[in-house]
GULUMZA-463532 format. One record per atom (N, C-alpha, C): residue in one letter; atom name; x, y, z. Coordinates in nm, 3 decimals. Layout:
REM residues N
(r "A"; "CA"; (X; Y; Z)),
...
***
This chain:
REM residues 173
(r "M"; "N"; (10.110; 6.882; 4.139)),
(r "M"; "CA"; (10.230; 6.875; 4.220)),
(r "M"; "C"; (10.206; 6.943; 4.354)),
(r "G"; "N"; (10.247; 6.878; 4.453)),
(r "G"; "CA"; (10.233; 6.933; 4.587)),
(r "G"; "C"; (10.363; 6.994; 4.635)),
(r "H"; "N"; (10.353; 7.056; 4.746)),
(r "H"; "CA"; (10.471; 7.114; 4.807)),
(r "H"; "C"; (10.552; 7.006; 4.876)),
(r "P"; "N"; (10.682; 7.020; 4.878)),
(r "P"; "CA"; (10.764; 6.922; 4.951)),
(r "P"; "C"; (10.730; 6.924; 5.100)),
(r "Q"; "N"; (10.755; 6.813; 5.164)),
(r "Q"; "CA"; (10.725; 6.797; 5.306)),
(r "Q"; "C"; (10.797; 6.901; 5.391)),
(r "A"; "N"; (10.919; 6.937; 5.353)),
(r "A"; "CA"; (10.997; 7.032; 5.433)),
(r "A"; "C"; (10.931; 7.168; 5.439)),
(r "N"; "N"; (10.866; 7.210; 5.330)),
(r "N"; "CA"; (10.802; 7.341; 5.329)),
(r "N"; "C"; (10.679; 7.345; 5.419)),
(r "K"; "N"; (10.607; 7.234; 5.431)),
(r "K"; "CA"; (10.490; 7.230; 5.517)),
(r "K"; "C"; (10.528; 7.251; 5.663)),
(r "R"; "N"; (10.638; 7.194; 5.703)),
(r "R"; "CA"; (10.680; 7.205; 5.842)),
(r "R"; "C"; (10.726; 7.347; 5.876)),
(r "S"; "N"; (10.779; 7.420; 5.779)),
(r "S"; "CA"; (10.831; 7.554; 5.807)),
(r "S"; "C"; (10.720; 7.652; 5.839)),
(r "N"; "N"; (10.596; 7.621; 5.798)),
(r "N"; "CA"; (10.485; 7.711; 5.824)),
(r "N"; "C"; (10.431; 7.698; 5.966)),
(r "R"; "N"; (10.468; 7.593; 6.034)),
(r "R"; "CA"; (10.418; 7.569; 6.169)),
(r "R"; "C"; (10.491; 7.656; 6.271)),
(r "L"; "N"; (10.417; 7.693; 6.370)),
(r "L"; "CA"; (10.474; 7.770; 6.479)),
(r "L"; "C"; (10.541; 7.674; 6.576)),
(r "T"; "N"; (10.666; 7.699; 6.605)),
(r "T"; "CA"; (10.737; 7.613; 6.700)),
(r "T"; "C"; (10.762; 7.691; 6.828)),
(r "I"; "N"; (10.732; 7.628; 6.938)),
(r "I"; "CA"; (10.753; 7.690; 7.068)),
(r "I"; "C"; (10.867; 7.616; 7.135)),
(r "T"; "N"; (10.970; 7.688; 7.167)),
(r "T"; "CA"; (11.083; 7.626; 7.235)),
(r "T"; "C"; (11.072; 7.655; 7.383)),
(r "E"; "N"; (11.099; 7.555; 7.461)),
(r "E"; "CA"; (11.092; 7.570; 7.606)),
(r "E"; "C"; (11.224; 7.626; 7.656)),
(r "K"; "N"; (11.215; 7.721; 7.748)),
(r "K"; "CA"; (11.335; 7.780; 7.805)),
(r "K"; "C"; (11.412; 7.675; 7.884)),
(r "K"; "N"; (11.542; 7.667; 7.862)),
(r "K"; "CA"; (11.621; 7.567; 7.930)),
(r "K"; "C"; (11.670; 7.616; 8.066)),
(r "R"; "N"; (11.693; 7.745; 8.077)),
(r "R"; "CA"; (11.743; 7.799; 8.204)),
(r "R"; "C"; (11.648; 7.908; 8.251)),
(r "R"; "N"; (11.635; 7.918; 8.382)),
(r "R"; "CA"; (11.546; 8.017; 8.440)),
(r "R"; "C"; (11.609; 8.072; 8.566)),
(r "H"; "N"; (11.596; 8.201; 8.587)),
(r "H"; "CA"; (11.645; 8.263; 8.710)),
(r "H"; "C"; (11.529; 8.271; 8.808)),
(r "W"; "N"; (11.547; 8.209; 8.922)),
(r "W"; "CA"; (11.446; 8.211; 9.026)),
(r "W"; "C"; (11.483; 8.319; 9.127)),
(r "N"; "N"; (11.385; 8.401; 9.167)),
(r "N"; "CA"; (11.416; 8.500; 9.270)),
(r "N"; "C"; (11.398; 8.435; 9.408)),
(r "V"; "N"; (11.437; 8.508; 9.510)),
(r "V"; "CA"; (11.440; 8.453; 9.646)),
(r "V"; "C"; (11.300; 8.411; 9.692)),
(r "R"; "N"; (11.200; 8.490; 9.660)),
(r "R"; "CA"; (11.063; 8.458; 9.701)),
(r "R"; "C"; (11.021; 8.322; 9.644)),
(r "E"; "N"; (11.052; 8.299; 9.517)),
(r "E"; "CA"; (11.016; 8.171; 9.454)),
(r "E"; "C"; (11.095; 8.055; 9.514)),
(r "K"; "N"; (11.223; 8.077; 9.540)),
(r "K"; "CA"; (11.305; 7.971; 9.599)),
(r "K"; "C"; (11.251; 7.931; 9.736)),
(r "I"; "N"; (11.215; 8.030; 9.817)),
(r "I"; "CA"; (11.163; 8.000; 9.951)),
(r "I"; "C"; (11.028; 7.928; 9.941)),
(r "A"; "N"; (10.945; 7.968; 9.845)),
(r "A"; "CA"; (10.816; 7.901; 9.827)),
(r "A"; "C"; (10.836; 7.754; 9.790)),
(r "I"; "N"; (10.934; 7.726; 9.705)),
(r "I"; "CA"; (10.963; 7.587; 9.666)),
(r "I"; "C"; (11.017; 7.509; 9.785)),
(r "I"; "N"; (11.103; 7.573; 9.865)),
(r "I"; "CA"; (11.156; 7.506; 9.985)),
(r "I"; "C"; (11.042; 7.475; 10.082)),
(r "M"; "N"; (10.949; 7.569; 10.100)),
(r "M"; "CA"; (10.835; 7.546; 10.190)),
(r "M"; "C"; (10.747; 7.432; 10.138)),
(r "Y"; "N"; (10.730; 7.425; 10.007)),
(r "Y"; "CA"; (10.653; 7.315; 9.949)),
(r "Y"; "C"; (10.719; 7.182; 9.985)),
(r "H"; "N"; (10.852; 7.176; 9.974)),
(r "H"; "CA"; (10.925; 7.055; 10.010)),
(r "H"; "C"; (10.910; 7.023; 10.159)),
(r "E"; "N"; (10.916; 7.126; 10.243)),
(r "E"; "CA"; (10.909; 7.105; 10.388)),
(r "E"; "C"; (10.769; 7.066; 10.435)),
(r "N"; "N"; (10.669; 7.084; 10.349)),
(r "N"; "CA"; (10.532; 7.044; 10.385)),
(r "N"; "C"; (10.507; 6.896; 10.358)),
(r "G"; "N"; (10.614; 6.817; 10.346)),
(r "G"; "CA"; (10.598; 6.673; 10.337)),
(r "G"; "C"; (10.620; 6.614; 10.200)),
(r "H"; "N"; (10.662; 6.694; 10.103)),
(r "H"; "CA"; (10.687; 6.641; 9.969)),
(r "H"; "C"; (10.835; 6.605; 9.956)),
(r "S"; "N"; (10.862; 6.500; 9.882)),
(r "S"; "CA"; (11.001; 6.457; 9.865)),
(r "S"; "C"; (11.076; 6.555; 9.774)),
(r "K"; "N"; (11.206; 6.549; 9.781)),
(r "K"; "CA"; (11.288; 6.637; 9.697)),
(r "K"; "C"; (11.266; 6.607; 9.549)),
(r "N"; "N"; (11.257; 6.479; 9.515)),
(r "N"; "CA"; (11.238; 6.443; 9.375)),
(r "N"; "C"; (11.103; 6.491; 9.321)),
(r "K"; "N"; (10.997; 6.475; 9.401)),
(r "K"; "CA"; (10.864; 6.518; 9.356)),
(r "K"; "C"; (10.856; 6.671; 9.349)),
(r "T"; "N"; (10.918; 6.737; 9.446)),
(r "T"; "CA"; (10.921; 6.883; 9.444)),
(r "T"; "C"; (10.996; 6.933; 9.322)),
(r "A"; "N"; (11.110; 6.874; 9.294)),
(r "A"; "CA"; (11.189; 6.914; 9.178)),
(r "A"; "C"; (11.113; 6.889; 9.049)),
(r "A"; "N"; (11.043; 6.777; 9.040)),
(r "A"; "CA"; (10.967; 6.746; 8.919)),
(r "A"; "C"; (10.850; 6.843; 8.901)),
(r "K"; "N"; (10.784; 6.878; 9.011)),
(r "K"; "CA"; (10.669; 6.969; 9.003)),
(r "K"; "C"; (10.710; 7.106; 8.952)),
(r "F"; "N"; (10.824; 7.156; 8.997)),
(r "F"; "CA"; (10.867; 7.290; 8.959)),
(r "F"; "C"; (10.967; 7.289; 8.843)),
(r "N"; "N"; (10.990; 7.172; 8.785)),
(r "N"; "CA"; (11.077; 7.157; 8.669)),
(r "N"; "C"; (11.219; 7.209; 8.696)),
(r "I"; "N"; (11.274; 7.163; 8.808)),
(r "I"; "CA"; (11.413; 7.197; 8.842)),
(r "I"; "C"; (11.488; 7.068; 8.872)),
(r "Q"; "N"; (11.618; 7.078; 8.879)),
(r "Q"; "CA"; (11.700; 6.962; 8.913)),
(r "Q"; "C"; (11.696; 6.940; 9.064)),
(r "T"; "N"; (11.709; 6.815; 9.105)),
(r "T"; "CA"; (11.708; 6.782; 9.248)),
(r "T"; "C"; (11.826; 6.845; 9.320)),
(r "N"; "N"; (11.942; 6.847; 9.254)),
(r "N"; "CA"; (12.059; 6.907; 9.319)),
(r "N"; "C"; (12.043; 7.058; 9.335)),
(r "Q"; "N"; (11.966; 7.121; 9.246)),
(r "Q"; "CA"; (11.939; 7.264; 9.261)),
(r "Q"; "C"; (11.854; 7.287; 9.385)),
(r "L"; "N"; (11.755; 7.201; 9.407)),
(r "L"; "CA"; (11.671; 7.211; 9.527)),
(r "L"; "C"; (11.755; 7.189; 9.653)),
(r "R"; "N"; (11.842; 7.088; 9.651)),
(r "R"; "CA"; (11.930; 7.063; 9.767)),
(r "R"; "C"; (12.017; 7.186; 9.796)),
(r "N"; "N"; (12.067; 7.248; 9.692)),
(r "N"; "CA"; (12.150; 7.368; 9.706)),
(r "N"; "C"; (12.070; 7.481; 9.772)),
(r "W"; "N"; (11.946; 7.502; 9.728)),
(r "W"; "CA"; (11.862; 7.606; 9.788)),
(r "W"; "C"; (11.831; 7.575; 9.934)),
(r "I"; "N"; (11.806; 7.448; 9.965)),
(r "I"; "CA"; (11.776; 7.409; 10.104)),
(r "I"; "C"; (11.897; 7.438; 10.193)),
(r "S"; "N"; (12.017; 7.410; 10.143)),
(r "S"; "CA"; (12.137; 7.436; 10.224)),
(r "S"; "C"; (12.161; 7.586; 10.242)),
(r "K"; "N"; (12.112; 7.667; 10.148)),
(r "K"; "CA"; (12.131; 7.813; 10.157)),
(r "K"; "C"; (12.008; 7.885; 10.213)),
(r "K"; "N"; (11.914; 7.811; 10.270)),
(r "K"; "CA"; (11.790; 7.871; 10.320)),
(r "K"; "C"; (11.814; 7.985; 10.420)),
(r "P"; "N"; (11.906; 7.971; 10.518)),
(r "P"; "CA"; (11.927; 8.083; 10.611)),
(r "P"; "C"; (11.970; 8.213; 10.541)),
(r "Q"; "N"; (12.055; 8.200; 10.439)),
(r "Q"; "CA"; (12.098; 8.320; 10.366)),
(r "Q"; "C"; (11.983; 8.374; 10.281)),
(r "L"; "N"; (11.902; 8.285; 10.223)),
(r "L"; "CA"; (11.790; 8.330; 10.141)),
(r "L"; "C"; (11.688; 8.408; 10.223)),
(r "L"; "N"; (11.669; 8.367; 10.349)),
(r "L"; "CA"; (11.572; 8.435; 10.434)),
(r "L"; "C"; (11.617; 8.576; 10.473)),
(r "K"; "N"; (11.747; 8.603; 10.468)),
(r "K"; "CA"; (11.800; 8.734; 10.507)),
(r "K"; "C"; (11.797; 8.835; 10.392)),
(r "V"; "N"; (11.778; 8.786; 10.269)),
(r "V"; "CA"; (11.789; 8.872; 10.150)),
(r "V"; "C"; (11.650; 8.923; 10.110)),
(r "Q"; "N"; (11.647; 9.035; 10.038)),
(r "Q"; "CA"; (11.523; 9.089; 9.986)),
(r "Q"; "C"; (11.456; 8.988; 9.893)),
(r "P"; "N"; (11.323; 8.983; 9.889)),
(r "P"; "CA"; (11.254; 8.879; 9.811)),
(r "P"; "C"; (11.278; 8.883; 9.660)),
(r "G"; "N"; (11.305; 8.998; 9.602)),
(r "G"; "CA"; (11.321; 9.006; 9.457)),
(r "G"; "C"; (11.460; 8.973; 9.406)),
(r "V"; "N"; (11.555; 8.952; 9.495)),
(r "V"; "CA"; (11.694; 8.928; 9.456)),
(r "V"; "C"; (11.705; 8.791; 9.389)),
(r "K"; "N"; (11.787; 8.784; 9.283)),
(r "K"; "CA"; (11.804; 8.657; 9.212)),
(r "K"; "C"; (11.936; 8.590; 9.244)),
(r "H"; "N"; (12.036; 8.665; 9.287)),
(r "H"; "CA"; (12.168; 8.608; 9.315)),
(r "H"; "C"; (12.212; 8.648; 9.455)),
(r "L"; "N"; (12.259; 8.551; 9.533)),
(r "L"; "CA"; (12.312; 8.583; 9.666)),
(r "L"; "C"; (12.446; 8.652; 9.656)),
(r "N"; "N"; (12.531; 8.604; 9.567)),
(r "N"; "CA"; (12.664; 8.660; 9.550)),
(r "N"; "C"; (12.662; 8.751; 9.428)),
(r "T"; "N"; (12.689; 8.879; 9.447)),
(r "T"; "CA"; (12.681; 8.974; 9.337)),
(r "T"; "C"; (12.813; 8.989; 9.263)),
(r "G"; "N"; (12.914; 8.915; 9.300)),
(r "G"; "CA"; (13.042; 8.923; 9.230)),
(r "G"; "C"; (13.153; 8.967; 9.323)),
(r "A"; "N"; (13.272; 8.975; 9.265)),
(r "A"; "CA"; (13.390; 9.011; 9.343)),
(r "A"; "C"; (13.384; 9.158; 9.384)),
(r "K"; "N"; (13.434; 9.187; 9.501)),
(r "K"; "CA"; (13.443; 9.325; 9.547)),
(r "K"; "C"; (13.557; 9.394; 9.473)),
(r "P"; "N"; (13.550; 9.527; 9.458)),
(r "P"; "CA"; (13.658; 9.597; 9.389)),
(r "P"; "C"; (13.792; 9.577; 9.459)),
(r "K"; "N"; (13.897; 9.559; 9.379)),
(r "K"; "CA"; (14.030; 9.538; 9.435)),
(r "K"; "C"; (14.088; 9.669; 9.487)),
(r "Y"; "N"; (14.059; 9.778; 9.418)),
(r "Y"; "CA"; (14.109; 9.910; 9.458)),
(r "Y"; "C"; (13.990; 10.007; 9.467)),
(r "P"; "N"; (13.911; 10.001; 9.574)),
(r "P"; "CA"; (13.791; 10.084; 9.582)),
(r "P"; "C"; (13.818; 10.234; 9.584)),
(r "A"; "N"; (13.927; 10.276; 9.646)),
(r "A"; "CA"; (13.958; 10.420; 9.651)),
(r "A"; "C"; (13.987; 10.473; 9.512)),
(r "L"; "N"; (14.062; 10.397; 9.434)),
(r "L"; "CA"; (14.094; 10.439; 9.297)),
(r "L"; "C"; (13.967; 10.442; 9.212)),
(r "E"; "N"; (13.880; 10.343; 9.230)),
(r "E"; "CA"; (13.757; 10.340; 9.153)),
(r "E"; "C"; (13.664; 10.455; 9.190)),
(r "T"; "N"; (13.665; 10.495; 9.318)),
(r "T"; "CA"; (13.585; 10.609; 9.360)),
(r "T"; "C"; (13.636; 10.737; 9.295)),
(r "A"; "N"; (13.769; 10.753; 9.291)),
(r "A"; "CA"; (13.828; 10.870; 9.225)),
(r "A"; "C"; (13.797; 10.869; 9.075)),
(r "L"; "N"; (13.802; 10.752; 9.014)),
(r "L"; "CA"; (13.772; 10.739; 8.872)),
(r "L"; "C"; (13.626; 10.772; 8.845)),
(r "L"; "N"; (13.537; 10.726; 8.931)),
(r "L"; "CA"; (13.394; 10.756; 8.916)),
(r "L"; "C"; (13.369; 10.907; 8.927)),
(r "T"; "N"; (13.435; 10.971; 9.021)),
(r "T"; "CA"; (13.422; 11.116; 9.036)),
(r "T"; "C"; (13.468; 11.186; 8.909)),
(r "W"; "N"; (13.580; 11.140; 8.852)),
(r "W"; "CA"; (13.632; 11.198; 8.728)),
(r "W"; "C"; (13.533; 11.181; 8.612)),
(r "V"; "N"; (13.475; 11.060; 8.601)),
(r "V"; "CA"; (13.379; 11.033; 8.493)),
(r "V"; "C"; (13.257; 11.123; 8.506)),
(r "K"; "N"; (13.204; 11.135; 8.629)),
(r "K"; "CA"; (13.085; 11.217; 8.650)),
(r "K"; "C"; (13.114; 11.364; 8.621)),
(r "E"; "N"; (13.234; 11.410; 8.658)),
(r "E"; "CA"; (13.272; 11.548; 8.630)),
(r "E"; "C"; (13.280; 11.573; 8.479)),
(r "K"; "N"; (13.340; 11.480; 8.407)),
(r "K"; "CA"; (13.349; 11.494; 8.261)),
(r "K"; "C"; (13.211; 11.496; 8.197)),
(r "R"; "N"; (13.124; 11.407; 8.243)),
(r "R"; "CA"; (12.989; 11.401; 8.186)),
(r "R"; "C"; (12.909; 11.526; 8.222)),
(r "K"; "N"; (12.933; 11.578; 8.342)),
(r "K"; "CA"; (12.864; 11.701; 8.383)),
(r "K"; "C"; (12.903; 11.817; 8.292)),
(r "N"; "N"; (13.029; 11.817; 8.249)),
(r "N"; "CA"; (13.077; 11.921; 8.156)),
(r "N"; "C"; (13.045; 11.887; 8.011)),
(r "Q"; "N"; (12.966; 11.784; 7.989)),
(r "Q"; "CA"; (12.922; 11.737; 7.857)),
(r "Q"; "C"; (13.038; 11.696; 7.768)),
(r "N"; "N"; (13.140; 11.638; 7.828)),
(r "N"; "CA"; (13.251; 11.581; 7.752)),
(r "N"; "C"; (13.220; 11.435; 7.725)),
(r "A"; "N"; (13.260; 11.388; 7.609)),
(r "A"; "CA"; (13.239; 11.247; 7.575)),
(r "A"; "C"; (13.333; 11.160; 7.658)),
(r "V"; "N"; (13.279; 11.057; 7.719)),
(r "V"; "CA"; (13.358; 10.964; 7.800)),
(r "V"; "C"; (13.328; 10.823; 7.748)),
(r "T"; "N"; (13.420; 10.769; 7.670)),
(r "T"; "CA"; (13.401; 10.635; 7.616)),
(r "T"; "C"; (13.463; 10.533; 7.711)),
(r "Q"; "N"; (13.439; 10.407; 7.682)),
(r "Q"; "CA"; (13.494; 10.301; 7.765)),
(r "Q"; "C"; (13.646; 10.300; 7.757)),
(r "S"; "N"; (13.700; 10.323; 7.639)),
(r "S"; "CA"; (13.846; 10.323; 7.626)),
(r "S"; "C"; (13.908; 10.441; 7.701)),
(r "I"; "N"; (13.839; 10.554; 7.704)),
(r "I"; "CA"; (13.889; 10.670; 7.779)),
(r "I"; "C"; (13.890; 10.638; 7.929)),
(r "I"; "N"; (13.788; 10.568; 7.977)),
(r "I"; "CA"; (13.783; 10.531; 8.118)),
(r "I"; "C"; (13.899; 10.438; 8.152)),
(r "Q"; "N"; (13.927; 10.341; 8.065)),
(r "Q"; "CA"; (14.039; 10.249; 8.087)),
(r "Q"; "C"; (14.171; 10.325; 8.087)),
(r "M"; "N"; (14.189; 10.417; 7.992)),
(r "M"; "CA"; (14.314; 10.493; 7.986)),
(r "M"; "C"; (14.332; 10.580; 8.110)),
(r "K"; "N"; (14.225; 10.641; 8.158)),
(r "K"; "CA"; (14.233; 10.725; 8.278)),
(r "K"; "C"; (14.265; 10.638; 8.401)),
(r "A"; "N"; (14.206; 10.518; 8.408)),
(r "A"; "CA"; (14.234; 10.428; 8.521)),
(r "A"; "C"; (14.382; 10.389; 8.521)),
(r "K"; "N"; (14.436; 10.360; 8.403)),
(r "K"; "CA"; (14.578; 10.324; 8.393)),
(r "K"; "C"; (14.667; 10.443; 8.430)),
(r "A"; "N"; (14.625; 10.563; 8.388)),
(r "A"; "CA"; (14.702; 10.684; 8.420)),
(r "A"; "C"; (14.701; 10.710; 8.571)),
(r "L"; "N"; (14.585; 10.694; 8.633)),
(r "L"; "CA"; (14.576; 10.712; 8.779)),
(r "L"; "C"; (14.664; 10.609; 8.851)),
(r "A"; "N"; (14.664; 10.486; 8.801)),
(r "A"; "CA"; (14.741; 10.378; 8.865)),
(r "A"; "C"; (14.891; 10.405; 8.860)),
(r "Q"; "N"; (14.936; 10.480; 8.761)),
(r "Q"; "CA"; (15.079; 10.509; 8.749)),
(r "Q"; "C"; (15.124; 10.625; 8.838)),
(r "Q"; "N"; (15.029; 10.700; 8.893)),
(r "Q"; "CA"; (15.065; 10.812; 8.980)),
(r "Q"; "C"; (15.117; 10.761; 9.113)),
(r "C"; "N"; (15.216; 10.830; 9.165)),
(r "C"; "CA"; (15.282; 10.788; 9.290)),
(r "C"; "C"; (15.186; 10.781; 9.408)),
(r "Q"; "N"; (15.093; 10.876; 9.415)),
(r "Q"; "CA"; (15.001; 10.878; 9.530)),
(r "Q"; "C"; (14.915; 10.751; 9.535)),
(r "W"; "N"; (14.873; 10.699; 9.419)),
(r "W"; "CA"; (14.791; 10.578; 9.418)),
(r "W"; "C"; (14.876; 10.454; 9.442)),
(r "Q"; "N"; (14.999; 10.455; 9.397)),
(r "Q"; "CA"; (15.086; 10.340; 9.420)),
(r "Q"; "C"; (15.121; 10.328; 9.568)),
(r "A"; "N"; (15.123; 10.443; 9.639)),
(r "A"; "CA"; (15.148; 10.439; 9.783)),
(r "A"; "C"; (15.026; 10.387; 9.859)),
(r "I"; "N"; (14.907; 10.424; 9.813)),
(r "I"; "CA"; (14.784; 10.384; 9.881)),
(r "I"; "C"; (14.747; 10.239; 9.848)),
(r "C"; "N"; (14.753; 10.205; 9.721)),
(r "C"; "CA"; (14.708; 10.072; 9.673)),
(r "C"; "C"; (14.829; 9.991; 9.628)),
(r "S"; "N"; (14.864; 9.889; 9.702)),
(r "S"; "CA"; (14.980; 9.809; 9.665)),
(r "S"; "C"; (14.949; 9.724; 9.542)),
(r "G"; "N"; (15.039; 9.725; 9.446)),
(r "G"; "CA"; (15.024; 9.645; 9.325)),
(r "G"; "C"; (14.939; 9.707; 9.218)),
(r "V"; "N"; (14.892; 9.830; 9.238)),
(r "V"; "CA"; (14.804; 9.891; 9.139)),
(r "V"; "C"; (14.879; 9.925; 9.010)),
(r "G"; "N"; (15.008; 9.946; 9.019)),
(r "G"; "CA"; (15.086; 9.981; 8.899)),
(r "G"; "C"; (15.091; 9.869; 8.798)),
(r "S"; "N"; (15.086; 9.745; 8.843)),
(r "S"; "CA"; (15.092; 9.631; 8.751)),
(r "S"; "C"; (14.954; 9.576; 8.719)),
(r "F"; "N"; (14.849; 9.637; 8.772)),
(r "F"; "CA"; (14.713; 9.589; 8.747)),
(r "F"; "C"; (14.672; 9.622; 8.604)),
(r "T"; "N"; (14.617; 9.523; 8.534)),
(r "T"; "CA"; (14.568; 9.548; 8.397)),
(r "T"; "C"; (14.420; 9.579; 8.405)),
(r "F"; "N"; (14.384; 9.697; 8.365)),
(r "F"; "CA"; (14.245; 9.739; 8.366)),
(r "F"; "C"; (14.180; 9.684; 8.239)),
(r "S"; "N"; (14.138; 9.558; 8.247)),
(r "S"; "CA"; (14.090; 9.485; 8.130)),
(r "S"; "C"; (13.946; 9.523; 8.096)),
(r "N"; "N"; (13.898; 9.469; 7.985)),
(r "N"; "CA"; (13.759; 9.492; 7.946)),
(r "N"; "C"; (13.663; 9.430; 8.048)),
(r "K"; "N"; (13.701; 9.317; 8.104)),
(r "K"; "CA"; (13.618; 9.253; 8.207)),
(r "K"; "C"; (13.611; 9.341; 8.331)),
(r "W"; "N"; (13.725; 9.399; 8.371)),
(r "W"; "CA"; (13.725; 9.491; 8.484)),
(r "W"; "C"; (13.633; 9.609; 8.452)),
(r "L"; "N"; (13.643; 9.662; 8.330)),
(r "L"; "CA"; (13.563; 9.778; 8.290)),
(r "L"; "C"; (13.414; 9.746; 8.295)),
(r "D"; "N"; (13.376; 9.627; 8.247)),
(r "D"; "CA"; (13.235; 9.588; 8.252)),
(r "D"; "C"; (13.184; 9.583; 8.395)),
(r "G"; "N"; (13.264; 9.525; 8.485)),
(r "G"; "CA"; (13.225; 9.518; 8.626)),
(r "G"; "C"; (13.218; 9.656; 8.689)),
(r "F"; "N"; (13.315; 9.741; 8.659)),
(r "F"; "CA"; (13.319; 9.878; 8.712)),
(r "F"; "C"; (13.194; 9.954; 8.669)),
(r "M"; "N"; (13.162; 9.946; 8.541)),
(r "M"; "CA"; (13.047; 10.020; 8.490)),
(r "M"; "C"; (12.916; 9.964; 8.545)),
(r "R"; "N"; (12.907; 9.833; 8.563)),
(r "R"; "CA"; (12.786; 9.773; 8.617)),
(r "R"; "C"; (12.769; 9.811; 8.765)),
(r "Q"; "N"; (12.878; 9.804; 8.843)),
(r "Q"; "CA"; (12.870; 9.835; 8.985)),
(r "Q"; "C"; (12.840; 9.982; 9.011)),
(r "K"; "N"; (12.889; 10.068; 8.924)),
(r "K"; "CA"; (12.870; 10.213; 8.943)),
(r "K"; "C"; (12.751; 10.267; 8.864)),
(r "N"; "N"; (12.674; 10.177; 8.802)),
(r "N"; "CA"; (12.556; 10.216; 8.723)),
(r "N"; "C"; (12.590; 10.316; 8.614)),
(r "L"; "N"; (12.698; 10.290; 8.543)),
(r "L"; "CA"; (12.738; 10.374; 8.430)),
(r "L"; "C"; (12.700; 10.302; 8.301)),
(r "S"; "N"; (12.669; 10.380; 8.199)),
(r "S"; "CA"; (12.643; 10.321; 8.068)),
(r "S"; "C"; (12.684; 10.422; 7.963)),
(r "N"; "N"; (12.706; 10.373; 7.843)),
(r "N"; "CA"; (12.741; 10.459; 7.731)),
(r "N"; "C"; (12.621; 10.474; 7.640)),
(r "H"; "N"; (12.573; 10.594; 7.629)),
(r "H"; "CA"; (12.463; 10.625; 7.538)),
(r "H"; "C"; (12.511; 10.730; 7.440)),
(r "H"; "N"; (12.468; 10.717; 7.317)),
(r "H"; "CA"; (12.502; 10.818; 7.217)),
(r "H"; "C"; (12.411; 10.938; 7.236)),
(r "H"; "N"; (12.466; 11.057; 7.215)),
(r "H"; "CA"; (12.387; 11.178; 7.225)),
(r "H"; "C"; (12.291; 11.184; 7.107)),
(r "T"; "N"; (12.163; 11.193; 7.136)),
(r "T"; "CA"; (12.064; 11.202; 7.029)),
(r "T"; "C"; (11.996; 11.338; 7.027)),
(r "T"; "N"; (12.020; 11.421; 7.126)),
(r "T"; "CA"; (11.952; 11.550; 7.132)),
(r "T"; "C"; (12.031; 11.660; 7.062)),
(r "I"; "N"; (12.155; 11.634; 7.029)),
(r "I"; "CA"; (12.237; 11.735; 6.962)),
(r "I"; "C"; (12.215; 11.722; 6.813)),
(r "A"; "N"; (12.159; 11.826; 6.752)),
(r "A"; "CA"; (12.127; 11.822; 6.609)),
(r "A"; "C"; (12.221; 11.915; 6.533)),
(r "Q"; "N"; (12.226; 11.893; 6.403)),
(r "Q"; "CA"; (12.306; 11.981; 6.319)),
(r "Q"; "C"; (12.237; 12.116; 6.307)),
(r "C"; "N"; (12.316; 12.220; 6.283)),
(r "C"; "CA"; (12.260; 12.353; 6.263)),
(r "C"; "C"; (12.193; 12.358; 6.126)),
(r "L"; "N"; (12.076; 12.419; 6.122)),
(r "L"; "CA"; (12.005; 12.431; 5.995)),
(r "L"; "C"; (12.063; 12.546; 5.915)),
(r "P"; "N"; (12.066; 12.534; 5.783)),
(r "P"; "CA"; (12.121; 12.643; 5.702)),
(r "P"; "C"; (12.032; 12.767; 5.709)),
(r "D"; "N"; (12.092; 12.884; 5.688)),
(r "D"; "CA"; (12.019; 13.010; 5.697)),
(r "D"; "C"; (11.912; 13.021; 5.589)),
(r "D"; "N"; (11.941; 12.969; 5.471)),
(r "D"; "CA"; (11.847; 12.980; 5.359)),
(r "D"; "C"; (11.759; 12.855; 5.345)),
(r "L"; "N"; (11.722; 12.795; 5.456)),
(r "L"; "CA"; (11.644; 12.672; 5.455)),
(r "L"; "C"; (11.508; 12.692; 5.391)),
(r "V"; "N"; (11.437; 12.798; 5.428)),
(r "V"; "CA"; (11.302; 12.822; 5.378)),
(r "V"; "C"; (11.305; 12.841; 5.227)),
(r "E"; "N"; (11.404; 12.917; 5.178)),
(r "E"; "CA"; (11.416; 12.941; 5.034)),
(r "E"; "C"; (11.441; 12.810; 4.960)),
(r "K"; "N"; (11.529; 12.726; 5.012)),
(r "K"; "CA"; (11.559; 12.598; 4.947)),
(r "K"; "C"; (11.437; 12.506; 4.947)),
(r "Q"; "N"; (11.358; 12.509; 5.056)),
(r "Q"; "CA"; (11.237; 12.428; 5.061)),
(r "Q"; "C"; (11.138; 12.472; 4.954)),
(r "Q"; "N"; (11.122; 12.605; 4.941)),
(r "Q"; "CA"; (11.028; 12.657; 4.841)),
(r "Q"; "C"; (11.073; 12.620; 4.700)),
(r "E"; "N"; (11.204; 12.630; 4.672)),
(r "E"; "CA"; (11.256; 12.595; 4.540)),
(r "E"; "C"; (11.233; 12.447; 4.512)),
(r "F"; "N"; (11.253; 12.363; 4.612)),
(r "F"; "CA"; (11.239; 12.219; 4.594)),
(r "F"; "C"; (11.093; 12.182; 4.567)),
(r "L"; "N"; (11.001; 12.246; 4.640)),
(r "L"; "CA"; (10.861; 12.212; 4.627)),
(r "L"; "C"; (10.798; 12.265; 4.498)),
(r "L"; "N"; (10.852; 12.371; 4.442)),
(r "L"; "CA"; (10.794; 12.429; 4.320)),
(r "L"; "C"; (10.843; 12.363; 4.199)),
***
């Protein structure tokens, strides 16, 4: 008796081709230059395994691509903060808490942002901040823009018992 056909195929290594790829500015400009050296858009797109409309899009954005650093992958980095002054104050608060070694979770940051938004001084400075919902999406953007992350403390250890050596000796004997 032999093995079923399905089992033979499972032993093979399968390589899947990546469907999407992020091109940095240097690569985009190199592809545009290849096209400008007399190659058609279709042949250029086929050579670099991209869509023709993607190449057309890059060609139309060439002036902006030339102004950006070569390693950048996205021209538009996202929406600007709606209330930058409030976010600056919130960032200062987060850094102060972390400096004092207080735990600052994502939910605590959201609660503090909502509390700041309810204060009269912020409502006077930032119109509409009282009704702003500090959502999880807002929090993700805030933390990404301010280079914040949540890491668990791994250096804080439990205190060892006073009679540790005695217990070790008893266990080993």
